[in-house]
MARTIZA-71420 format. One record per residue (C-alpha): chain; x, y, z. Coordinates in steps of 0.001 Angstrom, whole numbers, plus 524288, in hexadecimal, padded with zeros to 5 digits. Layout:
# MARTIZA-71420
+--------+-------+-------+-------+
! cadena !     u !     v !     w !
+--------+-------+-------+-------+
!      A !     X !     Y !     Z !
...
+--------+-------+-------+-------+
This chain:
# MARTIZA-71420
+--------+-------+-------+-------+
! cadena !     u !     v !     w !
+--------+-------+-------+-------+
!      A ! 7F0CE ! 87B13 ! 7F97E !
!      A ! 7F9D7 ! 8708C ! 7F172 !
!      A ! 7F58F ! 86334 ! 7F2A9 !
!      A ! 802A5 ! 85D37 ! 7F27D !
!      A ! 8054A ! 85AC7 ! 80012 !
!      A ! 7FD1C ! 854BD ! 8052D !
!      A ! 7FD0B ! 847EF ! 7FB31 !
!      A ! 80905 ! 8432C ! 7FBBB !
!      A ! 8117F ! 84AAD ! 803B5 !
!      A ! 81151 ! 83DB1 ! 80D67 !
!      A ! 81AF3 ! 8355D ! 80297 !
!      A ! 82503 ! 840C1 ! 8046B !
!      A ! 82E39 ! 83B86 ! 81057 !
!      A ! 8304D ! 8318C ! 806D1 !
!      A ! 83B96 ! 83B88 ! 8029D !
!      A ! 84227 ! 8372E ! 80FA8 !
!      A ! 845BB ! 8290F ! 80F2E !
!      A ! 84EBD ! 82440 ! 80B17 !
!      A ! 8506E ! 81A95 ! 7FE97 !
!      A ! 8566D ! 80D76 ! 7FF0A !
!      A ! 8614A ! 8072F ! 7F803 !
!      A ! 85B69 ! 7FC1F ! 7F22E !
!      A ! 84DB8 ! 7FCC3 ! 7EC53 !
!      A ! 84132 ! 7FB85 ! 7F67E !
!      A ! 83743 ! 7F150 ! 7F9DF !
!      A ! 82B5E ! 7F6F5 ! 7F713 !
!      A ! 8272A ! 7F3BB ! 804F6 !
!      A ! 8340E ! 7F983 ! 80A89 !
!      A ! 8308B ! 805E8 ! 8018F !
!      A ! 8230C ! 805C6 ! 80687 !
!      A ! 826A3 ! 80831 ! 81451 !
!      A ! 82FA4 ! 81349 ! 81221 !
!      A ! 826B8 ! 81997 ! 80C7D !
!      A ! 81C2A ! 8188B ! 8165C !
!      A ! 825B1 ! 81B7E ! 821F2 !
!      A ! 826F0 ! 826C8 ! 81831 !
!      A ! 819CC ! 82C6D ! 8173C !
!      A ! 81646 ! 82A2C ! 824F1 !
!      A ! 82423 ! 830A3 ! 827A4 !
!      A ! 82055 ! 83D56 ! 81F39 !
!      A ! 81291 ! 83F98 ! 8236B !
!      A ! 81803 ! 84323 ! 830A2 !
!      A ! 82235 ! 84CB8 ! 82865 !
!      A ! 81558 ! 85271 ! 82178 !
!      A ! 80D52 ! 85440 ! 82D4B !
!      A ! 81B5F ! 85C56 ! 83249 !
!      A ! 8195D ! 86214 ! 8276F !
!      A ! 82727 ! 86136 ! 82272 !
!      A ! 829AE ! 866CD ! 81736 !
!      A ! 83758 ! 86549 ! 812D7 !
!      A ! 83501 ! 8557F ! 814D7 !
!      A ! 82935 ! 856C6 ! 80AA6 !
!      A ! 82E86 ! 85D6B ! 80077 !
!      A ! 83C5D ! 8576C ! 800C8 !
!      A ! 83517 ! 84A28 ! 7FE35 !
!      A ! 83084 ! 84FD4 ! 7F02E !
!      A ! 839AF ! 84E94 ! 7E4C4 !
!      A ! 83E14 ! 85CE2 ! 7DFED !
!      A ! 8375C ! 85B42 ! 7D397 !
!      A ! 82BC1 ! 853AD ! 7D8E7 !
!      A ! 81BC9 ! 85468 ! 7D3FD !
!      A ! 81141 ! 8538E ! 7D984 !
!      A ! 801DD ! 85203 ! 7D324 !
!      A ! 7F52D ! 8567E ! 7D84A !
!      A ! 7ED3A ! 84D57 ! 7CF61 !
!      A ! 7E06F ! 852FE ! 7D586 !
!      A ! 7E46A ! 86274 ! 7D166 !
!      A ! 7EEB8 ! 8604B ! 7C969 !
!      A ! 7F802 ! 86754 ! 7D174 !
!      A ! 8079E ! 86418 ! 7CE95 !
!      A ! 81171 ! 86826 ! 7D97C !
!      A ! 81F0F ! 866C7 ! 7D267 !
!      A ! 82AFF ! 865DE ! 7D96B !
!      A ! 8304C ! 86579 ! 7E8F8 !
!      A ! 831B9 ! 8738A ! 7EC37 !
!      A ! 821BE ! 875D1 ! 7E796 !
!      A ! 81F8D ! 86ADE ! 7F061 !
!      A ! 82518 ! 87323 ! 7F9DD !
!      A ! 81E40 ! 87CE8 ! 7F8FB !
!      A ! 811A6 ! 87735 ! 7F847 !
!      A ! 81527 ! 86F26 ! 806CA !
!      A ! 81809 ! 87DFD ! 80BD5 !
!      A ! 80AE5 ! 8830E ! 80A19 !
!      A ! 8066B ! 874E1 ! 80F88 !
!      A ! 80D2D ! 87742 ! 81AF1 !
!      A ! 808D3 ! 884C7 ! 81C05 !
!      A ! 7FB35 ! 88238 ! 81D50 !
!      A ! 7F4F2 ! 88448 ! 829A1 !
!      A ! 7EDC1 ! 876F2 ! 82BFE !
!      A ! 7F8DE ! 86B73 ! 82D47 !
!      A ! 7F81F ! 86087 ! 823F5 !
!      A ! 7F68B ! 851D0 ! 827B3 !
!      A ! 7FB89 ! 847ED ! 81D4E !
!      A ! 7F9E9 ! 8394E ! 81DE4 !
!      A ! 7FBC2 ! 831FE ! 811F4 !
!      A ! 7FEFE ! 8221C ! 80CC2 !
!      A ! 803D7 ! 81BA3 ! 80260 !
!      A ! 7FBFD ! 8100B ! 7FAE7 !
!      A ! 807C2 ! 80C07 ! 7F10D !
!      A ! 8149E ! 80D32 ! 7EDE0 !
!      A ! 81AE6 ! 80972 ! 7E2D0 !
!      A ! 82A91 ! 808D6 ! 7E070 !
!      A ! 82CC5 ! 80A77 ! 7D033 !
!      A ! 83A31 ! 80CF3 ! 7D2C6 !
!      A ! 8451B ! 80C8B ! 7DD41 !
!      A ! 84313 ! 81A61 ! 7E025 !
!      A ! 8360E ! 81EC8 ! 7DA27 !
!      A ! 82A71 ! 818AB ! 7E300 !
!      A ! 81C7A ! 81E4E ! 7DEF5 !
!      A ! 811EF ! 81EA2 ! 7EBFA !
!      A ! 8031A ! 81F9E ! 7EBA1 !
!      A ! 7FC49 ! 82326 ! 7F787 !
!      A ! 7F3F3 ! 82D00 ! 7FFF9 !
!      A ! 7F616 ! 839B3 ! 807A4 !
!      A ! 7ECD2 ! 8416B ! 80FCD !
!      A ! 7EE34 ! 84C75 ! 8173E !
!      A ! 7E443 ! 8527D ! 82153 !
!      A ! 7E390 ! 86166 ! 8285A !
!      A ! 7DB8D ! 866F1 ! 8319B !
!      A ! 7D49A ! 86D42 ! 82944 !
!      A ! 7D395 ! 86532 ! 81C70 !
!      A ! 7CDE8 ! 857B0 ! 81A0A !
!      A ! 7D896 ! 84C09 ! 81835 !
!      A ! 7DC40 ! 84C17 ! 80A2D !
!      A ! 7E1DC ! 83DCF ! 805A5 !
!      A ! 7E7D4 ! 83F17 ! 7F6CB !
!      A ! 7EDD9 ! 83259 ! 7EEF9 !
!      A ! 7FB6C ! 8354C ! 7EB68 !
!      A ! 80502 ! 82DAF ! 7DEFC !
!      A ! 81469 ! 8330C ! 7E311 !
!      A ! 820A5 ! 82E3B ! 7DCC9 !
!      A ! 82B34 ! 82E0C ! 7E481 !
!      A ! 83987 ! 82DA8 ! 7E0D3 !
!      A ! 84755 ! 82871 ! 7E8BE !
!      A ! 8521A ! 8351B ! 7E86B !
!      A ! 85D1A ! 835DE ! 7F04A !
!      A ! 8584A ! 82A97 ! 7F85A !
!      A ! 84AD3 ! 8326F ! 7FAB3 !
!      A ! 83DDE ! 82F12 ! 7F6FF !
!      A ! 836B2 ! 83D72 ! 7F2F8 !
!      A ! 829B9 ! 83E00 ! 7E9A0 !
!      A ! 82CBB ! 84225 ! 7DB75 !
!      A ! 81E5F ! 8442F ! 7D7A3 !
!      A ! 81043 ! 840EC ! 7DD30 !
!      A ! 80149 ! 843B8 ! 7DB6C !
!      A ! 7F692 ! 844E6 ! 7E3AF !
!      A ! 7E9C5 ! 84127 ! 7DFAB !
!      A ! 7DC78 ! 84195 ! 7E7C2 !
!      A ! 7D7D5 ! 8341A ! 7EA08 !
!      A ! 7CEFD ! 82A26 ! 7E2B4 !
!      A ! 7C1F8 ! 8299E ! 7E397 !
!      A ! 7C1A1 ! 81E20 ! 7EF6A !
!      A ! 7C1C3 ! 80FD8 ! 7E762 !
!      A ! 7BBD2 ! 80509 ! 7EC76 !
!      A ! 7C2A0 ! 7FB48 ! 7F394 !
!      A ! 7C19A ! 7F056 ! 7EB2E !
!      A ! 7C843 ! 7FA52 ! 7DF9F !
!      A ! 7D4D0 ! 7FC05 ! 7EACE !
!      A ! 7D69E ! 7EEAC ! 7EBDF !
!      A ! 7D4C3 ! 7EC35 ! 7DD93 !
!      A ! 7E577 ! 7EC53 ! 7DF8B !
!      A ! 7E53F ! 7DF41 ! 7E71F !
!      A ! 7DBB2 ! 7D70B ! 7DE55 !
!      A ! 7E51E ! 7D1A5 ! 7D88A !
!      A ! 7E59C ! 7CA6C ! 7E602 !
!      A ! 7D6FD ! 7C381 ! 7E4B0 !
!      A ! 7DB07 ! 7B56F ! 7E551 !
!      A ! 7E0AA ! 7A938 ! 7EAE2 !
!      A ! 7EFBE ! 7A8AC ! 7ED73 !
!      A ! 7F6C8 ! 7A065 ! 7F43D !
!      A ! 803A8 ! 79CE5 ! 7FAE1 !
!      A ! 80BF7 ! 79136 ! 7FE3F !
!      A ! 80B53 ! 78453 ! 7F79D !
!      A ! 800B4 ! 778AB ! 7FA3A !
!      A ! 7FE28 ! 774FE ! 80717 !
!      A ! 801BB ! 78297 ! 80DF6 !
!      A ! 7FC8C ! 78CB0 ! 806DB !
!      A ! 7F521 ! 79BC5 ! 809BE !
!      A ! 7EB33 ! 79E12 ! 8020B !
!      A ! 7E53F ! 7AB81 ! 80250 !
!      A ! 7D7C0 ! 7AE7E ! 7F9CB !
!      A ! 7D6E7 ! 7BCED ! 7F66A !
!      A ! 7C6B3 ! 7C16B ! 7F2DE !
!      A ! 7BFB8 ! 7CE8A ! 7F170 !
!      A ! 7B61F ! 7CF5E ! 7FAF9 !
!      A ! 7A8B7 ! 7D0D7 ! 7F4FE !
!      A ! 7A7C5 ! 7E0CB ! 7F316 !
!      A ! 7B642 ! 7DEFF ! 7EFF3 !
!      A ! 7BAA6 ! 7E93E ! 7F9E2 !
!      A ! 7C3ED ! 7DED9 ! 7FFCC !
!      A ! 7CD7A ! 7D6D4 ! 7FC6B !
!      A ! 7CAB0 ! 7C96E ! 8064A !
!      A ! 7D6A6 ! 7C060 ! 8067A !
!      A ! 7D549 ! 7B2B7 ! 80ECF !
!      A ! 7E1EC ! 7ABE3 ! 811EA !
!      A ! 7E177 ! 79D99 ! 81333 !
!      A ! 7EC0B ! 792C3 ! 814ED !
!      A ! 7EBA2 ! 784DE ! 81115 !
!      A ! 7F455 ! 77A65 ! 81775 !
!      A ! 7F53A ! 76C66 ! 81532 !
!      A ! 7E6AC ! 76E04 ! 81006 !
!      A ! 7DF06 ! 775D3 ! 81A7D !
!      A ! 7DC35 ! 78383 ! 8187C !
!      A ! 7DCA1 ! 78D32 ! 82361 !
!      A ! 7D807 ! 79C73 ! 82234 !
!      A ! 7E39E ! 7A611 ! 82564 !
!      A ! 7DC32 ! 7B320 ! 824E6 !
!      A ! 7D425 ! 7BD60 ! 81C0E !
!      A ! 7DA35 ! 7C924 ! 81848 !
!      A ! 7D14D ! 7D515 ! 812A5 !
!      A ! 7D804 ! 7DEF7 ! 80943 !
!      A ! 7D120 ! 7EB22 ! 807E4 !
!      A ! 7D211 ! 7F9FF ! 8037F !
!      A ! 7D291 ! 8041A ! 80EDE !
!      A ! 7CB60 ! 81093 ! 809B8 !
!      A ! 7CFBF ! 81978 ! 81446 !
!      A ! 7DD78 ! 81707 ! 813C2 !
!      A ! 7DC8E ! 812DA ! 8031F !
!      A ! 7E376 ! 80564 ! 8068E !
!      A ! 7E2E2 ! 7F790 ! 804DA !
!      A ! 7E250 ! 7F1D3 ! 81195 !
!      A ! 7E0C9 ! 7E20D ! 81858 !
!      A ! 7DA84 ! 7DCFC ! 823A4 !
!      A ! 7DF97 ! 7CF3E ! 82578 !
!      A ! 7D951 ! 7C40E ! 82F37 !
!      A ! 7E14E ! 7B85D ! 83337 !
!      A ! 7D7E7 ! 7AAE7 ! 83705 !
!      A ! 7E30C ! 7AB70 ! 84378 !
!      A ! 7DB96 ! 7B7C1 ! 846D2 !
!      A ! 7E603 ! 7C0C5 ! 84327 !
!      A ! 7E35D ! 7CC7A ! 83B53 !
!      A ! 7E9C3 ! 7D9D5 ! 834B6 !
!      A ! 7E7E1 ! 7E190 ! 82909 !
!      A ! 7F211 ! 7E7B9 ! 820E2 !
!      A ! 7F32A ! 7F5D4 ! 8169A !
!      A ! 7F663 ! 7F231 ! 808C7 !
!      A ! 7FF86 ! 7FA90 ! 7FFD3 !
!      A ! 8054A ! 7F841 ! 7F574 !
!      A ! 81381 ! 7FBC9 ! 7EF55 !
!      A ! 817DD ! 7F68A ! 7E217 !
!      A ! 8136B ! 7E963 ! 7E007 !
!      A ! 81250 ! 7E737 ! 7EF68 !
!      A ! 80858 ! 7E6B9 ! 7F855 !
!      A ! 80B2F ! 7EA6E ! 80673 !
!      A ! 80220 ! 7E7DD ! 81022 !
!      A ! 805E6 ! 7EDCA ! 81C31 !
!      A ! 7FE1B ! 7E641 ! 8276C !
!      A ! 7FB17 ! 7E53E ! 83581 !
!      A ! 7F504 ! 7D834 ! 83B20 !
!      A ! 7F227 ! 7D4CF ! 84974 !
!      A ! 7F534 ! 7C5CF ! 84BB4 !
!      A ! 7ECF0 ! 7BBAC ! 853EE !
!      A ! 7F4E4 ! 7BD8D ! 85F72 !
!      A ! 7F39F ! 7CC6A ! 85F19 !
!      A ! 80196 ! 7CE2B ! 858F7 !
!      A ! 80362 ! 7DB9D ! 84F6B !
!      A ! 80791 ! 7D879 ! 842B6 !
!      A ! 80C9E ! 7E036 ! 836F7 !
!      A ! 81377 ! 7DED1 ! 82BE8 !
!      A ! 811A5 ! 7E2AA ! 81C39 !
!      A ! 80E4B ! 7D710 ! 810CC !
!      A ! 81334 ! 7DA82 ! 80536 !
!      A ! 809B9 ! 7D4E6 ! 7FB41 !
!      A ! 80FEE ! 7D1EE ! 7ECEE !
!      A ! 808C2 ! 7CE92 ! 7DF3E !
!      A ! 81192 ! 7C86E ! 7D808 !
!      A ! 80800 ! 7C4A7 ! 7CC8D !
!      A ! 7F8F6 ! 7C1CA ! 7CD45 !
!      A ! 7F9E8 ! 7B4DD ! 7D35D !
!      A ! 80487 ! 7B5CD ! 7DB66 !
!      A ! 80859 ! 7BE6F ! 7E899 !
!      A ! 81095 ! 7C0AE ! 7F2C5 !
!      A ! 80FAB ! 7C431 ! 801B2 !
!      A ! 819C9 ! 7C889 ! 80C1E !
!      A ! 81950 ! 7CC78 ! 8186E !
!      A ! 82420 ! 7D5DC ! 81C00 !
!      A ! 82793 ! 7E0AE ! 828E0 !
!      A ! 81E2D ! 7D73D ! 8318B !
!      A ! 81DD5 ! 7DA6E ! 83FE1 !
!      A ! 81720 ! 7D122 ! 84B2E !
!      A ! 814E7 ! 7D97A ! 8565C !
!      A ! 8213C ! 7E482 ! 85324 !
!      A ! 82B2A ! 7D7A9 ! 850C2 !
!      A ! 82F0B ! 7D6A2 ! 8415D !
!      A ! 82CDC ! 7C9CB ! 83B1B !
!      A ! 83493 ! 7C342 ! 82C98 !
!      A ! 82ECC ! 7C7DD ! 820DF !
!      A ! 827D2 ! 7BDF5 ! 81BA8 !
!      A ! 82ADE ! 7B5FF ! 80D94 !
!      A ! 823AF ! 7BB1D ! 8033D !
!      A ! 816AC ! 7B1DD ! 8026E !
!      A ! 8133E ! 7AF5B ! 7F238 !
!      A ! 80372 ! 7AC23 ! 7F103 !
!      A ! 7FF83 ! 7A784 ! 7E3A2 !
!      A ! 7F1C8 ! 7A80B ! 7DF24 !
!      A ! 7E840 ! 79BCE ! 7DC7D !
!      A ! 7E48F ! 79BDC ! 7D04B !
!      A ! 7D8AA ! 797A7 ! 7CED7 !
!      A ! 7D8F5 ! 78AF8 ! 7C5CC !
!      A ! 7D303 ! 78C0F ! 7B8AE !
!      A ! 7C585 ! 7867B ! 7B6ED !
!      A ! 7C203 ! 777CD ! 7B23D !
!      A ! 7BA62 ! 7791D ! 7A5E3 !
!      A ! 7B178 ! 76EE0 ! 7A2D7 !
!      A ! 7AF8D ! 76B8F ! 7923B !
!      A ! 7A110 ! 76F1A ! 78EE8 !
!      A ! 7984E ! 76443 ! 78DEE !
!      A ! 795A0 ! 75FCF ! 77EAF !
!      A ! 78986 ! 75C96 ! 77C3F !
!      A ! 786BD ! 74FE1 ! 77C74 !
!      A ! 78773 ! 74934 ! 76D62 !
+--------+-------+-------+-------+
């Protein structure tokens, strides 16, 4: 059976959401794509053939990198889909997006994984990379590549994309500053971020964040433990140059808080972070202003002249 359909059919529902008249921000596009994927998983599992077929452009291309098999055109995809849905064992589809890159307002590259399961087969998980184009106000899949999952990387390899965060960062003016010190754990399995504030010469601990790699979901995750007793977790997704950290937190008084942190690396020594979509017990709160944090550069070492022998 052609392995095309377990792979990235999950993205096909993108054909059904309309384009905006103005360019979308990465977080807006990501939210819509995430919602579209969830809706499409339902459509695929209900075997809605027409919805899936129309999600592809007429001249679309799918390539299976493991077998070298290439499928050309929407008609060929539809034909193979009919065979998939005619099989006695009903397939169930799930998937997740890992990165979204908006190349142009009408072109996006989406990378992620899909898993197909059925009663008589072991679950199969594949990696994909797809190019989506916007035609007549709708997103469609123009090309897609499927490949087996790579050999599992170590936690430190998976977190290397965040290695630039190592060091000490500061926000604010002298007299009222927040410091974030990021370091590797002893075996480089985690990044540890310690947060403190200095107010009028007094230093207070704010909390600790641990950033790690989840090999099961194949995503970067984080856990935060604050000095006031609150705690939470987050899931990291990259869209263009922005890291979006979808977070949930239990506050010290038992309230439930959620929101998305936008982390932008402006340069090697400067980043911004902003909280958007913030809710506490279901009540929407205003977005925060972007906070600018700058790397604290260690002073140059003092050079001591070499002693000359006495005459």
